[in-house]
C-alpha positions in Angstrom: 29.9 1.1 3.7 27.7 1.2 6.8 27.3 -1.9 8.9 25.4 -2.5 12.1 25.3 -5.7 14.1 23.2 -6.2 17.2 23.7 -8.8 19.9 22.6 -9.5 23.4 18.9 -10.3 23.1 17.2 -13.1 24.9 14.5 -14.1 27.3 14.2 -12.6 30.8 11.6 -12.5 33.5 9.7 -9.3 34.1 11.7 -7.0 36.4 15.0 -8.4 35.0 17.7 -6.8 32.9 19.3 -7.3 29.5 22.1 -5.6 27.7 22.0 -5.1 23.9 25.0 -4.1 21.9 25.3 -2.5 18.5 28.6 -2.8 16.7 28.7 -0.1 14.0 31.0 1.0 11.3 30.8 3.5 8.5 31.5 7.1 7.5 31.2 10.0 9.9 27.7 11.1 8.8 26.3 7.6 9.6 27.7 8.0 13.1 26.2 11.4 13.8 23.2 9.6 15.3 22.5 6.0 16.1 19.1 4.9 17.3 17.6 1.8 18.8 14.2 1.0 17.5 11.9 -1.9 18.4 9.1 -3.6 16.6 6.4 -5.8 18.1 4.5 -8.3 16.0 1.9 -6.5 13.9 3.0 -3.1 15.0 5.1 -0.3 13.5 8.7 0.3 14.6 9.1 2.7 17.4 12.1 4.7 18.5 13.4 3.7 21.9 16.6 5.6 22.5 19.1 7.7 20.5 22.6 8.9 20.8 23.9 12.0 18.9 27.5 12.8 18.5 29.2 13.7 20.8 27.3 11.6 23.2 24.0 13.3 24.0 21.2 10.9 24.6 17.4 10.8 24.2 14.9 8.2 25.5 11.3 7.6 24.6 8.9 8.2 27.6 8.1 4.5 27.7 11.7 3.6 28.6 13.0 6.7 30.4 14.5 5.8 33.7 14.8 2.1 32.8 17.0 2.1 29.7 20.4 3.7 29.4 22.8 4.1 26.5 26.5 4.0 26.6 29.0 4.3 23.8 32.5 3.0 23.4 34.0 5.0 20.6 37.2 3.0 20.6 35.2 -0.1 19.8 32.5 1.6 17.8 29.9 -0.1 20.0 26.7 1.3 21.4 25.1 -0.5 24.4 21.5 -0.4 25.5 21.2 -1.4 29.1 17.6 -2.4 29.9 16.4 -2.7 33.4 13.1 -3.3 35.1 11.9 -4.9 32.0 8.2 -5.3 31.4 6.1 -7.5 29.2 5.5 -4.6 26.8 9.2 -4.4 26.2 9.1 -7.7 24.3 10.0 -6.9 20.7 12.7 -7.2 18.0 15.2 -4.6 18.7 17.2 -2.9 15.9 19.9 -0.3 15.8 19.9 2.1 12.8 22.0 4.8 11.3 20.9 7.7 9.1 21.3 8.3 5.4 22.8 11.6 6.0 24.3 13.7 8.8 21.7 14.5 11.5 21.8 17.2 14.1 20.9 16.3 17.7 17.3 17.7 17.2 16.8 15.7 14.1 18.3 12.6 15.7 16.0 12.8 18.7 12.9 13.0 16.6 13.7 9.4 15.6 11.7 10.0 12.4 11.0 6.7 10.6 12.2 8.1 7.3 15.7 9.1 8.3 17.3 5.6 8.6 19.0 4.0 5.6 21.0 1.4 7.5 19.7 -1.3 9.8 21.1 -4.2 11.7 19.6 -7.6 11.5 17.8 -7.2 14.8 17.9 -9.1 18.1 14.8 -10.5 19.9 13.9 -9.5 23.5 11.3 -11.6 25.2 10.0 -10.6 28.7 8.0 -13.2 30.5 5.8 -12.8 33.5 
């Protein structure tokens, strides 16, 4: 069974930093790619950052240079370090795992249809 649990959201002033964590468990295919999505009120979910086994990363242009992924394989935890936060980063953040094995190329497309497993989400609010 695949499980994902996010933590670490909160409220921060613009320019500040937050660290989100995703604790995951499940069969190997579900760990071939783990993605952070975010969803703003009234908007579709958008892919933010992805990590493909064995540790290659990809970032959406909107967060490149400000967000960074790190993975602790011993603890099955994926961390999203967010810096230089902007108002537009405010959203509910989710980590997600795929329904089947994904290659790195497939992973980094962050296609909305590839994700069968989602965490409950954690809210990030950036105030100015």
